[in-house]
N, C-alpha and C positions, 0 to 999 in steps of 0.2 A: 321662341325665345326662352331661353334658359334664366331660372331667379336672378334679379341683380342685387348686386351689392345692397345692405341698409343707406350705406352710405350713398350709395348714386341715387336710388328713389331719393333721398331726403331733398339731394340736390336739383334731381327732375321737378321737384314740386316746387322748388324754389324758382327754379327756370322758369314754369309753367304762368309763376305770381308775377314774376318781372315783365313776362311777355304780355301780358296780357294786359299790364300796364302800358308798356309801349305801344300796344294795338288802339287803345284809348288814347292816347295821343298823337296818332295819326301815323304812326312807324309802320313802316312795312317789311324794312331788313333790318338786321343788325349784325355786327361783328362781332367773333369771339371774346375781343379784348375789352367789347361793349359792353356786353352781358358778363365779363367778368368784373369788369370796375365795379357794375352796380350790386356786385354778391361779394366784394370782396374774396375774390380768389383766383388763380392763374388762369391764363388765356390756353393753357398747354390742358387744365383739368376740365374747361370747359369742352374742349374740343375733342379731348378721350373721351369724354361720357355721351355727348351726341355722337361720334362715331362707332361707340356701344351701341346704341341702338338704332343703326343703321341711317343714319342721316348724314349729309354732306351737303355746305353751303360752295358759294361760288368765289373766287378771289374779287371779283369785283362789287358783289353786290354784299356778300354776308350769306345771313341765313333768312329765309324766306320766313319771318315771325306766324306768320298764320299758317303754315305748312308745319312747322316744326310743334304749334299749339297744339295742330290737329292729332300729330304723331305722338306726342306726349299723352294726351289722352287718351289714345287707343291702349297707351301702354299701362297707364295706374289705373284708367276707369275699366268696371266692369257694364257691358251692354247695355242691362236693365238697371243700372245704380245699385249704390248701396245705403244700409240704414243704420245710424246709430241711435241709441238710448242714451240719455245724461241722467247719472242716479246722482241725485243731491241737488234740490234747487235753491242753494241757499245763495248769497252773495257772487260768489264765482260763478257756481252753476248757470246761473241765471245768467249771469254775464257772457259766458260763455255762447249761450243757446242763443240772446239776442245779438252774439256779433259773425255764429258763423252760418245762420241757417239765408238760404241764397245765396252764399258765394259760390257754391259749386253744383252745375245741374245732374251729375251723376254722386252727389254723396251727400244726405239731409238726415238732420235729427228728426226723428219722427215720435218721439217719448221722451217723457221725462217721469221720474218717480221720486218720492218724498215723502219721509214718515210725517210730517205735519199734515194735520188733518184740514188746517185752514189753505192749502196750497193744491191737496187733491181736489181733482173734478172740476177742475180750471184749465184753461188757455193759455200760453204763455207763449209768445212771438209766434204765432198759428199752432203751438204743439201743444196735446192736452198731458196734464199732469196724471199720473196715476199713482194710489197708495204701492209702498214698496211692497207690501203683500200681494199684491198683482203681479211682480215683475217677470216671475217665471211664464205664467199665463199668456200674459202680451207679448213677450220676448219671443216667443215660440210662435203664437198666433201671425203676429207682424213680420216673420221671418228675418228678427233683429240680427246680425252678424258681429256689431260694436259696438263699446260700453264707453262712456266717459265719467270717470270714478272721481265723484267731489266730493264724498263723506269724510264725516270725521273719522280718525285714524283707526280709531278702537272697532269702528265698526266694519271695515272692510274687509277683512276677514271672513267673516259671516257673509256679507253681500257675494265678494268672490268666491263663494262656494255653489252661490245660487245662480250666478253669472255661468259659470261652467256647466251646471248640470242644466241651464235653458238655452245651452247651444250656443252661446256666445264666444265668437273665434279671435277677435282683438280687441285689446281694453288699452284705452288711454288713462293715467292713472294719476292724477292731479294730487293725491292723499301722499302727507310727509312719511307713510308707511310703506317701503320695500313688500313688494307683491312676488310670492315665487306661483308661476303657472305651469299646467303641462307642456310639454314641446309642441304640441298643435296648435295651441293658444299665442297670437304675437300680443309680447306687451310693450308698450312705450310710458317710460316715467318721468316725469316732469316734476321736478322741485324747485321750486319760488326763490325759496329761501337760500339755496345751496347757489343759485344763479346771480342772484345781488352779493351772495358773498363774495364769488367769484370776479364780480365786477368791481365789491368794495378792496379788494387785494391789488387788481391793477392800477384802480386809482392811485392808492396806495404806494404803490412800488413808483408810477409815473410822478408822482409829488415829489419822491425822494432823488430822483433823476433830474428833477426841473431846479 
């Protein structure tokens, strides 16, 4: 299969999350319009995405949830799984670490890094925190390919250079500073303030209309 578009991969991740929830509730089959409703998208979009990955349901029962979860997993996951490191163990970093670990069998945060000596050489949510000076050594030794960046903006560029030299291939940036990375590194940036401002705008617009 050729590389899928970003938005398709994002929706596949969301499909899998929703499908896991449906399995936990004892549901075995789901129709495209049901899946679409749960994710606030159109049934046409769901059918296009699922046809793109080579799967089809039945008119009578819809999609077999377990089969679809398995197929999405084969597309999204690597055989041996992938490791991630979290850089910056402040309030946000600690919350991400505590929330994420254990959610996926093929993706795990296996190392954390911080500059605060009171946090280093300790274990948080089953993950050891190293001093930032050990970043390159640990990432190479543990074959970590992903980094979650939750450091202050002023420190992000220096740490970015070290991550690149360490062999990191994907970065999720939670800092308010936009990053420029080489073409061979995948970057996902998340700005919580911008998202809240967007929500606030639409609340304002809806209030005017009401």
